[in-house]
Structure formats: C-alpha cells, structure tokens
N, C-alpha and C positions, 0 to 999 in steps of 0.2 A: 306382708311377708317380708321378713328381714333375714337374709342369709348371712351367716357369720362363719369365720374359720380362723383358727389360730395361725394358718399359713395362707395369707391372701394370694389369689392367683396372679401370676405375672405374665403368663403367655398371652399373645394377642387372641382376641375372640374370633371364632369362625364367622365369616361374613354372610353365610347362607341364610341366617334368620333375620337379618336386618331389614329385608324387604317386607316381611310380615310385621315386624315391629313398626316400621314407618307407616304402613297402611292402618294398623290398629290405632297408632297415635294420631294419625290424621283424622280418622273417623271417630275415634273414641268409642269404638263399637266393634266387637269381635265378629259379629255376624256380617256387618257391612264389609269389613276387611276380607272375610272369607269369600264373599260373593265377588268382590273385585278381583281376587286372586284365583278364582275358580277352584277353591279348596273347601274342605269341610271346616266347620267352626272348630271342631275338636283338633283338627290338624294344625290350624293356626294357633290355638291355645297351647298345644304341645311345643310349637316352635318358640313361642314367647317364654314358656317355662324353661326351655333349654337355654335361651339367651340369658334369662335372669340368673340361671345357674352359672353360666360362663362369666357374666359380669360380677356376680357375687352379691347382688342386692336386687330388691324389687324395683321394677320399672313402672308398674301400674298399681293403683289402688282399685280393687275390684269391689264394686257395690252391687246391689241386687239387680238394678236395671241399667247400670252405667259403669264406665271405668274412667279413671282420671290418671294423668301422669304424676309420678312422684318427682321430686326435684332431680333425682338421678336420671329418670326417664326424660325429663325436659332437656337436661344437659346432653344426653345421648342423641336425642332427636335433632338438636341443632347441628350436630356434627353429621349424623347419618343422612338427613334430608339433603344437605348440600352435596355430600359425597355421592349419593345415589343420583342426584341430578346431573353432576358432572360425568359420572359413568355412563348414564343414559345418553347424554349429549355426544360423548365420544363414540359410543356404539353406533348411534345414528350416522355420525360422520363416516365411520369405518364402513358401515353397510352401503352408504351412498357412493363411496369412492371405490368399493371393492371391484376389481376388474378394470378400473379406469386408470389411464395414464395421468400422472401429476408431477409437478415440479414445485418444490418448496424452497423459498428464497428468504434469506435474512438480510436486512439492510437497515439503514436508519431512516427515521420518519421523514425528514426534509427531502432526502434523495428520492424516497418512494413517491411522495406526493408531487414533487416538482419535475422529476425526470422520468422515472420508471412508469408510473401509472398512466400518465398521458399518452405513452407510446404502446401500452399493452394491447389496445384494441387492434393494432396491426397484427400482432402475434396471434391473438385469439381468432381473428378473422381467417388467418391462414392455417391455424391448428385448432379447430373447434373441439377436437377430441382430447385435448390436453388441459387438465385443470391446473390452475395457478394458486398457490398459497403464499402470501407475503407476511412475514413476521417482522414488523418494523420496531426495532429496539436498538438502543445504543450499547447494549451489553454484548461483549464478545461471545460468540457461539463456537463451541468446539465441533468442527465439521466431522471429526473422526468418531464422535460418540452421539451426536444429536441426530434428529430425523430430518435435518435440513440438507438440501441437495447442493446449494451454492450460496455464497455470501458476496455481497457487494459492499466494499469497504472504502474508507477515506483515510489515508495515512501517508507518511513519508516513506520512501522506498526502503529505508533501513528497518522499518517496523513491519515489513510484510514478508511472510514465509516464501521459500522457494516454490516455484510453480504457479504463483499468482500471475494473472494476465493484466497488463496495463490497459485500461480503457481510454483515459485521457487525463491530461494534466489540468492545471487551473491558473487563471489569471483573475485578479480582482479589479473591479472598475466601478466608478460612481454611476448610479442610474437613478432616474427620476421619471415621474409621469409627465406626459406632454403638457397637461394643464398647469402643473406646478411650474414648469419651465416657461410657460407663457406669461405667468405672473412674475416670476423671478428668473430671468434669463441667466444662464451660467456660461460665461465665455472664458473665465479664468478661475484659478484656484481661489482667489480672494472673494469671488462672487458666492462661494459656498457659505460665507458668513451670513447671507440673507436667509438661509434655510435651516431647518432642523437636520441634524446628521444622525443616521440610523446605523447601529452596528450590533455585533454579538455581545451580549452582556457578560458572558463568562469567558470571553476570549483572553482577557488579561490574566486569568487564573489558570489557564490550561496551556501546557507546552505545545508548541507548534501553532496553536490557534491564534497566537499573538499576531500572526500574519493577516488575520481577518480584521484588524483594527484600523481605524482612521489614523491613529498616531503613526503606525508603520507606513501607511500610504503617504502621509504628510511629510514624514522624515525623508521619503524618497523623492517626492515631487514638489513638496512645498518649499524647497530651498531655492533661493534666488541669489545669483552672484551680486556682490556688493562692490561696485567699481571704486577704486581709489585713484584720484587724479595723479597722473604721472607715474603710476606703478601698475604692476600686473594685478589682475583681479584676485581679490582675497578669497579664502575658502568660503564655501557656501554657508549662508546663515539661515537656519530654518525659519520659515514664515510662521508667525504666531497667528492663529486663526481661532476666533471665538464664534461658534455658530449661534443661531437664534436659540437653540436648545438641543439637548441630546435625547435620543430615544434608544433604549436597549431592549433586545429580545433574546430569548434562548435559542430559537431555531431559525434556520435560514429561510424557511417558508414564511415565517412571521415577519422577518425583515423585508422580504420582497413584497408581501401583502401590504405592509405599511407604505412602501414606495408606490405601489400600484394605485393606492387610494389617495395619493398626493400629500401624505403626511410628512414627507421629508426626502432627503437624498440618501440612498442606501449604498454602502460599499458592498457590492454583490459579487458572488462567485459566478464568473462568466458562463461556465457550462450549464448552470442551473437557470440562467435568465436568457440564454440564446434565443429561445422561442419567443419570449416576450419582446426582445429587441427586434427580432425579425418581423413580428406582427405590428410593431409600433405601440404596443401597450406600455412599453418602457423605452426611454431614450438614454443614450450614452452621451452626456453633454461634453465630456472631455476625453474623447476616444484615444488620444495620444498619451494617456496617463494610465495605461493598464499595468498592473503590478504583478509580476510573476510570483507564484506561490510554490513552495516546495512540496505541497500536499498533492496527492495523486489519487485518482479513482481506480479501484481494482476489482477484478473478478477472481474469486477462488471457488473451486469445485471440490466437493467432498470426494475422497478417493473411491468410495463404494458406488458413486453415482456417475463417474466419468463415462462409462460405456453404455449407459441407458440411452436409447434413441431419443426419448423425449427431452432429456437433459441436454444432449448434444444439439438438438434442434433449437432449444431455447438459447444456448450459449452462442450458436452461430448467428441467430437473430440479434442477440444482444451486442455482439461484436460489430455487426453491420450498423446498428444504431449508434454505437460508440464512434465508428468511423464518420458517420454523418455529423455527429457533434464536433469532432475534431475539425472537420471541414468548416462547420458553421462558425467556430471560434477562431479559425485561422491558425490552428496549432501546427507548429513545426516540430516534429519529434526530436527528442534528445538523442544524439547518436549512441549514448551509453545505454539507452533503454529500447532502442528500435527493434532489437531482437525479441523483446517481450510483447511487441504489438502484433495484432492480427495482420 
C-alpha cells in the first residue's frame, strides 16, 4: 500500500498508535502484538492503518501468513523503539519517586567523585527518607528552568551570581604517594626533577585554570635569590626544572589517581585531597609551598527549592561538611567574603 497526496502532511503524528506499531514490528505478527497489548487483532490492525494514514506511506508489507517492515517502517521503528524505551524508563522513575522526598544536585564529575559522594553516606544515614540524584556535568545548568534543586560550582567570585554561598577556597600543593617518596625523597623543589609531574592537560587553554599548572607554581616558589658579592640581592631568577616526564589528564580525579598509584607528583587541589592526606594515602612533601588559588567552591540553590524541607536539610548538612573541610585545610576566611560563609 502506497499512500500519496499532492499536499504531503506536515503536522506531527499522533503518538497513540506508536505502541501498537512497535509491538507489531517487534513480533512481525498482528496476532502476537494484539495478545501482548490485550486488544483484538482487528483493533491493532485499525491502529496501524491509522498510523500509516498519518505518516503518508505503508509501514508494513502484508503477506498471507506474515508481515515485514517497509524501509519507511524500519526507519520509524528505530526512532519509536528508543523513544518508547526512554518514556517507559521515565515513567518507572516517576512512579518510584512519587510521594517521596528528593534532592537533585548538579556538579562536575571530579568534585562529585572526590568530595561529595564519599560523604553522602553520612547524610543518607541521617535522612533515609530523602532520595538523592546527582547530575555530574561540566555544562552550566539554569536553576530557574531546570529540574535541579541546587548546584555546586567552581569559579572565581566575579563569575558567581548573587545569593551563592561560599563553601571553601582553594590552595594548590604537590602531593605524592608514600612509596614514591621512599624511592625518590623530595626535600626541595629541585628534587622534583627526579619524578614525573602530573597536571591538568587543558589548564593552559582555559581562563583561570592556569592557576592549576606547575608553571604557575614554579613561578611562585621556584625562584631563588641570586647573591651578588658586595651588592644587595638581585631580583629572583626562576629555577629551571626539567622533570623525568610530564603526565596530563583532563580531570582532577584522574590526576589524583595517578599520584595515588605512584606514577608521579601531582599539583593537587587541597580541598579535594584533604582526606587522602589525613589518611596517609598521599603525602605533601613540600608543605610550605601551598599556592593560593582565586577559584572558590560555591553552593547555589534554585529559587523554587529554597523552602523545601528536604533541600534545606541537605544544604545544612552540606555547609557543615564544608566547615569541616575548611578546618582540615586550615583555611582562614577572606574578610571580604566572610559574610557569605555559613
């Protein structure tokens, strides 16, 4: 059957018949599809005919004892099957969460895996009736229009909207595994040349993330005064340091994982490795060379979610965890931002 018209249809098709179409296409049998859907075979046939009329062409070739998909039917099946699967999955999720309290959080992958998720067990133990959904993405999410309740972000203060709450700031520090330091003790900056140096691969190409580079750290701490006999000390001259090799990764958790496994010395974000330093899994060989970063960790809450008890409970817990992190890294608040802290 080929349906033709001098004026092809342009309006979207009705979605009601797609379920019957998908069942017939999957079974290639009208009777089996009707049994699955608890309908009569003639009812299913009428739905398929109505859909073919909507589409404007035949979707099945009907033989005496079997049916087969036309090329148009195969094309529609590829789209319909995946769409129905996503719809069914969403409906299952909605049904499971109906009547339950939940908090949806957006953050980036490294922060989720290194800071948030390891602490979540504490919140879930105290609030077993609140479901948590984490969307780990680097893409900015509009809290005013999305279904996310709060965002945890990493940015300079100038890039953060009013109302954001400061969690903690950041320092950068060299870290390494104990067994690497046993083989290659690091007592000075020059000793770093014995090891591989690990850093963010895209930091040089991204504004503000330049602070995460070894070059920035060396420019700050790798300078040594050069004495001139009989004269005052000349300006600092940067130390030239050539490591054993360089290693580059895109994500902070990858950088730290490489350091944990003894592959080199990482320039790590102190808030994200505080737990590893406390446990001894990582060691800070040059503790007096911490570099202050302008980047800050922030909490932002969607306007429509501010008054929900479960969101308030999560934010209260999060701010307590942030306070513990500030204490662990020895952070002294900036007087200009202290009013934004909990």
